Structures are given as structure tokens and as C-alpha cells.
Backbone bond lengths (Angstrom), bond angles and torsions (degrees), N, CA, C in turn:
res aa  C-N    CA-C-N  psi(-1)  N-CA   C-N-CA  omega(-1)  CA-C   N-CA-C  phi
1 M - - - 1.464 - - 1.570 109.08 -
2 R 1.274 116.26 -49.02 1.427 122.22 -177.34 1.579 111.46 -58.39
3 R 1.339 114.18 -41.18 1.447 117.29 -177.42 1.538 110.18 -70.79
4 A 1.330 119.15 -34.34 1.396 122.82 176.42 1.515 113.41 -66.89
5 L 1.286 115.84 -43.87 1.557 120.41 177.55 1.505 110.06 -72.72
6 G 1.323 119.06 -24.09 1.497 118.61 -178.50 1.494 108.83 -89.83
7 A 1.253 123.02 -2.95 1.460 123.00 178.50 1.535 110.61 -74.50
8 S 1.313 114.64 155.07 1.526 121.39 173.02 1.518 107.76 -112.11
9 I 1.304 111.88 149.09 1.445 119.80 175.44 1.504 106.49 -104.97
10 F 1.313 120.77 125.39 1.471 120.15 -170.53 1.570 111.84 -110.42
11 F 1.385 112.17 156.54 1.509 119.18 -174.76 1.470 106.75 -133.58
12 D 1.318 115.10 158.43 1.451 121.75 173.56 1.513 108.04 -84.93
13 T 1.348 113.80 166.52 1.484 121.26 -178.04 1.513 109.99 -53.60
14 D 1.351 117.03 134.31 1.404 123.23 171.01 1.459 112.13 57.09
15 R 1.322 119.18 31.52 1.487 124.68 179.11 1.477 111.10 -129.62
16 A 1.341 116.34 150.72 1.426 121.08 176.38 1.560 115.20 -116.80
17 D 1.397 111.79 11.38 1.429 117.01 175.62 1.538 111.15 -96.68
18 V 1.309 118.17 143.10 1.418 123.86 -176.52 1.522 110.78 -69.08
19 R 1.346 116.21 130.56 1.507 119.78 179.85 1.505 107.71 -63.51
20 P 1.343 115.32 149.29 1.418 120.26 178.91 1.611 113.57 -57.80
21 D 1.339 115.26 -32.17 1.517 116.13 -179.63 1.483 110.02 -75.88
22 S 1.329 122.74 -0.54 1.444 122.66 176.28 1.516 112.22 -107.86
23 Q 1.298 118.11 -4.47 1.466 120.23 177.19 1.504 116.82 -56.02
24 R 1.372 115.08 -36.17 1.483 119.91 -178.66 1.527 108.56 -68.50
25 A 1.351 116.19 -44.53 1.495 118.42 179.20 1.538 110.37 -63.31
26 L 1.321 118.24 -36.70 1.422 118.12 177.01 1.518 111.82 -65.44
27 A 1.302 118.93 -40.84 1.447 122.64 177.04 1.487 111.55 -64.26
28 D 1.301 115.80 -42.85 1.498 120.44 178.45 1.506 112.15 -62.34
29 L 1.351 115.85 -39.02 1.513 119.08 178.60 1.526 108.52 -64.85
30 A 1.334 119.47 -44.95 1.440 123.94 -176.31 1.589 105.54 -60.88
31 D 1.344 119.20 -47.78 1.400 122.87 178.57 1.456 113.26 -57.22
32 A 1.372 117.74 -44.25 1.429 123.59 179.22 1.533 113.46 -63.65
33 L 1.343 115.21 -45.49 1.489 118.68 -179.67 1.527 110.96 -68.41
34 N 1.415 118.45 -33.49 1.390 119.05 177.27 1.517 115.95 -71.42
35 A 1.388 112.20 -25.80 1.489 120.83 175.67 1.527 113.13 -82.00
36 H 1.273 117.99 -13.57 1.492 123.93 -174.52 1.543 110.68 -128.83
37 P 1.267 120.55 71.11 1.474 122.23 179.46 1.516 116.27 -64.89
38 E 1.357 112.47 -12.07 1.495 117.58 175.27 1.533 112.17 -65.62
39 I 1.390 113.38 -22.85 1.453 115.10 175.22 1.554 103.65 -83.96
40 S 1.315 116.54 107.35 1.491 123.49 -168.53 1.484 113.83 -98.75
41 L 1.320 119.08 -15.24 1.445 119.94 -177.50 1.623 109.55 -158.05
42 V 1.321 112.69 128.10 1.510 119.91 -177.81 1.502 106.45 -131.17
43 E 1.312 116.17 133.52 1.473 118.10 170.85 1.539 107.18 -93.03
44 V 1.306 113.52 125.40 1.430 121.56 -178.93 1.587 104.53 -97.70
45 Q 1.314 113.98 111.24 1.524 121.71 -169.59 1.523 110.04 -105.45
46 G 1.336 111.84 117.54 1.495 119.84 174.18 1.535 112.60 -90.96
47 H 1.355 116.16 135.88 1.447 122.86 -179.17 1.566 110.44 -129.95
48 A 1.303 117.01 155.24 1.441 121.97 -179.84 1.589 110.16 -127.55
49 D 1.270 116.81 167.15 1.414 120.30 169.03 1.567 110.30 -80.54
50 E 1.325 115.05 170.66 1.480 118.87 -172.21 1.534 116.49 -72.38
51 R 1.391 117.14 -7.79 1.422 119.81 -176.56 1.605 104.53 -80.43
52 G 1.374 111.40 150.53 1.467 117.67 -178.96 1.487 110.57 91.49
53 D 1.365 117.37 156.23 1.437 119.50 -179.38 1.501 111.69 -78.71
54 D 1.302 116.41 164.03 1.501 121.67 -171.16 1.541 110.82 -62.38
55 A 1.285 119.37 -46.08 1.438 121.81 -175.12 1.552 107.82 -61.00
56 Y 1.395 116.34 -46.23 1.499 119.24 177.06 1.483 113.40 -58.03
57 N 1.342 116.40 -47.17 1.459 121.18 -177.55 1.521 112.64 -65.55
58 V 1.344 117.70 -36.04 1.471 118.73 176.58 1.497 111.89 -64.30
59 Q 1.361 116.36 -44.11 1.428 122.75 178.31 1.470 110.96 -63.19
60 L 1.325 120.30 -43.69 1.476 124.00 178.14 1.538 109.31 -61.38
61 T 1.255 119.65 -42.16 1.454 122.61 -174.17 1.504 109.88 -73.32
62 R 1.287 116.33 -29.81 1.489 122.31 176.15 1.560 107.99 -66.40
63 E 1.263 112.15 -43.61 1.532 121.12 178.66 1.549 107.59 -62.28
64 R 1.315 115.94 -46.41 1.488 117.80 -177.46 1.566 111.10 -63.05
65 A 1.338 115.53 -44.72 1.431 121.15 178.72 1.539 109.62 -61.60
66 A 1.329 118.58 -45.74 1.450 121.57 178.30 1.493 111.79 -61.09
67 L 1.283 117.74 -41.62 1.453 121.99 -179.46 1.569 109.80 -61.67
68 V 1.328 115.46 -42.05 1.541 119.11 -179.23 1.463 107.96 -68.33
69 V 1.395 119.48 -38.34 1.460 122.17 177.00 1.583 109.88 -57.63
70 S 1.318 115.98 -49.58 1.402 122.82 177.19 1.467 116.83 -57.42
71 A 1.421 112.85 -39.77 1.490 118.70 177.26 1.529 110.81 -67.81
72 L 1.285 117.22 -35.73 1.520 120.75 -178.44 1.510 107.45 -70.71
73 V 1.380 117.24 -43.08 1.457 120.74 179.32 1.508 108.53 -61.11
74 A 1.359 120.33 -40.75 1.421 122.09 177.40 1.520 112.71 -61.92
75 K 1.261 115.25 -22.91 1.503 122.44 177.82 1.538 113.62 -94.24
76 G 1.313 113.28 11.08 1.493 119.64 171.25 1.537 117.00 99.13
77 V 1.364 117.53 1.70 1.480 120.69 177.64 1.519 107.09 -78.98
78 A 1.337 118.60 131.73 1.372 123.57 177.22 1.556 113.03 -60.59
79 R 1.295 121.26 128.14 1.446 123.21 179.95 1.455 113.79 -54.60
80 E 1.344 119.78 -39.54 1.484 124.04 -179.82 1.525 112.16 -62.19
81 R 1.244 120.69 -15.88 1.444 123.95 173.73 1.491 115.99 -80.56
82 L 1.374 117.48 -6.54 1.439 118.75 -170.44 1.538 108.07 -128.89
83 H 1.281 117.52 138.99 1.460 127.92 172.93 1.518 108.88 -122.80
84 A 1.327 117.99 124.71 1.394 122.58 176.78 1.520 113.53 -89.99
85 A 1.341 118.26 139.93 1.486 122.45 179.55 1.447 107.48 -144.96
86 G 1.378 115.66 143.82 1.485 120.46 176.50 1.542 111.71 -119.71
87 Y 1.216 118.18 129.31 1.475 123.43 -175.41 1.498 112.47 -116.03
88 G 1.316 119.31 16.04 1.453 124.90 177.39 1.540 109.31 50.13
89 A 1.344 115.70 -136.73 1.470 121.62 -178.52 1.554 108.30 -102.89
90 R 1.286 116.65 16.09 1.463 118.29 -170.74 1.533 112.38 -75.66
91 C 1.321 118.53 -21.23 1.472 121.94 -176.42 1.533 108.55 -125.38
92 P 1.258 120.42 78.68 1.430 121.83 -177.81 1.580 111.59 -63.41
93 A 1.304 118.65 158.82 1.464 126.26 -178.18 1.515 110.13 -55.53
94 Q 1.353 117.01 -43.19 1.469 119.82 176.57 1.541 106.82 -96.97
95 E 1.322 116.55 118.32 1.412 122.01 -178.23 1.506 114.95 -54.12
96 A 1.303 116.56 -32.82 1.494 122.20 -178.40 1.514 109.77 -66.89
97 C 1.337 117.38 -24.38 1.483 120.14 -179.48 1.520 111.91 -74.29
98 G 1.314 118.07 -13.56 1.414 122.19 -177.49 1.577 112.50 -100.63
99 R 1.301 114.83 8.58 1.490 120.04 -179.87 1.529 110.16 -94.24
100 G 1.323 116.58 174.69 1.468 124.32 -173.53 1.519 115.75 -48.30
101 S 1.317 118.27 -58.45 1.475 121.08 -177.35 1.483 111.57 -121.27
102 P 1.408 117.84 75.75 1.410 121.00 -175.93 1.537 114.58 -67.63
103 S 1.267 114.15 151.68 1.446 124.31 178.92 1.524 111.78 -56.62
104 P 1.352 121.81 146.89 1.448 123.12 176.13 1.543 112.07 -52.98
105 A 1.384 117.23 -25.74 1.421 121.99 -178.19 1.588 110.53 -66.95
106 C 1.301 116.10 -13.16 1.443 121.49 178.10 1.577 111.00 -78.73
107 H 1.284 116.50 -18.97 1.467 119.78 -173.54 1.539 112.31 -111.02
108 V 1.304 115.81 42.62 1.504 122.81 -179.21 1.440 112.00 -126.13
109 A 1.312 119.29 157.27 1.445 124.12 -177.71 1.526 115.38 -51.99
110 A 1.378 116.41 -40.85 1.411 120.73 179.38 1.548 112.31 -59.90
111 Q 1.337 116.85 -41.47 1.471 118.85 177.36 1.524 111.96 -72.69
112 W 1.286 118.80 -36.58 1.411 123.90 177.51 1.526 112.92 -57.72
113 E 1.400 112.49 -40.74 1.416 119.45 178.92 1.555 112.29 -64.60
114 K 1.260 117.72 -33.54 1.490 123.62 179.61 1.546 109.25 -74.57
115 D 1.375 115.32 -32.68 1.448 119.64 -176.49 1.566 110.56 -76.27
116 R 1.291 119.46 -24.78 1.509 119.99 -178.54 1.571 108.02 -84.70
117 R 1.292 114.74 89.51 1.464 119.19 -169.25 1.557 111.50 -152.82
118 V 1.343 110.06 163.37 1.491 118.59 167.84 1.491 107.00 -121.34
119 V 1.320 118.90 129.12 1.472 125.72 173.59 1.436 111.26 -117.89
120 F 1.330 116.90 175.04 1.460 122.08 -169.36 1.565 108.78 -130.17
121 Q 1.317 115.60 133.60 1.454 121.88 176.69 1.494 110.11 -123.54
122 V 1.308 120.42 116.91 1.442 124.35 -179.90 1.578 103.80 -71.88
123 L 1.371 113.24 130.95 1.486 118.03 179.29 1.521 110.29 -109.52
124 E 1.348 118.10 -32.01 1.425 120.45 -178.20 1.538 106.58 -142.61
125 M 1.330 111.48 138.98 1.493 120.80 -177.90 1.478 111.96 -151.60
126 G 1.301 119.30 127.45 1.451 120.42 -179.23 1.458 114.73 59.08
127 G 1.344 121.63 30.66 1.396 125.77 -179.37 1.548 116.48 83.97
128 A 1.325 114.53 -5.45 1.463 121.25 -177.10 1.525 110.40 -100.42
129 Q 1.313 117.41 138.39 1.491 120.07 171.09 1.542 107.30 -81.40
130 L 1.279 113.95 135.85 1.468 119.25 178.63 1.474 106.52 -108.16
131 R 1.398 116.50 112.35 1.421 123.27 -177.83 1.525 108.38 -93.25
132 G 1.310 115.78 143.37 1.482 122.72 175.51 1.501 111.97 -175.70
133 D 1.274 114.13 -165.18 1.476 118.45 176.61 1.536 108.66 -90.42
134 L 1.386 113.14 111.96 1.389 119.69 179.33 1.493 113.72 -78.85
135 A 1.358 115.90 -28.97 1.472 119.85 -175.31 1.485 104.78 -142.78
136 C 1.305 116.00 163.10 1.480 121.67 165.34 1.459 112.39 -64.49
137 R 1.294 116.14 166.59 1.453 116.83 -177.28 1.542 115.88 -61.76
138 H 1.340 115.49 -27.87 1.506 117.93 176.82 1.471 112.88 -76.74
139 G 1.331 119.01 -15.39 1.480 123.51 178.02 1.455 116.87 -100.21
140 F 1.374 115.76 -2.50 1.431 120.61 -173.00 1.516 114.17 -51.88
141 D 1.334 113.85 -42.46 1.531 118.19 -176.79 1.496 111.62 -69.41
142 L 1.294 119.04 -8.26 1.523 121.20 -177.14 1.536 107.33 -99.44
143 I 1.291 122.04 -2.55 1.538 121.22 179.45 1.571 102.86 -66.65
144 P 1.332 111.51 127.81 1.518 117.89 179.43 1.599 106.77 -59.64
145 D 1.385 111.50 146.89 1.405 118.97 178.17 1.549 114.65 -50.68
146 E 1.321 115.12 -39.87 1.491 117.96 -174.37 1.510 110.66 -74.89
147 D 1.318 117.69 -13.60 1.532 122.04 177.87 1.478 111.39 -99.27
148 R 1.313 121.76 -14.11 1.451 122.00 -179.20 1.570 114.93 -51.21
149 P 1.284 116.53 -38.84 1.532 118.14 -177.15 1.577 109.62 -59.83
150 F 1.328 117.20 -19.85 1.439 118.77 -179.82 1.510 112.96 -90.20
151 Q 1.304 118.17 -7.92 1.473 122.00 179.44 1.506 109.79 -74.00
152 A 1.288 118.00 131.09 1.519 120.80 -179.59 1.453 115.62 -64.18
153 R 1.366 115.83 -34.08 1.476 118.64 -173.61 1.527 110.98 -74.93
């Protein structure tokens, strides 16, 4: 279960369709969620690389997250267990890349590939709300209203 929830779903540049090499991870996640109904709510978080303007990246990541939600629903996961959220490029995969003066390694194709992803944050399990950091500090204002009660801050 932990492996499935810890997986990332990856995307090509400027695309909202899941890459073929992420289809297995998506199927594994659906299987894990279907086998564990005690996980009652998951935020499906879309992220982008740093290229493109903020508004475009936020919209793209919302589309990516919504597409993953739809794919999970098509694999039998109840829609009410999933919330889609898009954080644009505000929360890169490597936390250091989101700080003031990031390393030149943050501005290369290999890093951008890691940044174009959807990840999963469990919000409710076994009837308990799990509070924590849903987004990095730069993405805090993009947390959906319905998910704000789960944010630790």
C-alpha cells in the first residue's frame, strides 16, 4: 500500500495524459485503494515543471490531477474518495529547487521530468483526519477549500 501511495504518475511536457511508463503505477494505486476502503479520502496533487507562466501551469496541473482521478474512478475507486488539486510549478519534486537561489541542477531536463507529476496525499483513514503539510509554502494558497481542514498550519 505504501509503495502504491508513494508512487508518482508522470507526464510529458505540456501534456495532461499519463505517460505509458506510469500506467502500471496508476493501476497499482487503484488496486491498493480498492483493497483498503479504510483510506476514505486522498488528495490527488498535480505538479508541473518551472517552464510556462504560473496561471498556465496551475491549470495544467489541475487537468492532470482531474485526469488521474477519472482514471482511478474508471478502475473502480469511488470518486468521493478523491480530491483533485493543482499546484502548478510551485512545489518542485526537490524541495531545494523551490527555494530562493536554487542550484543550476534545478533548471535541467532531468529535473523538469521529475517535476511533471501527480502525487497522492492521504487525508482521511479509518475515520480519522490526517493533518499535515499538503503543499509547500509557495503552493499553500492553491490548496482547495475542501482540503484546507487537513492542512497543519
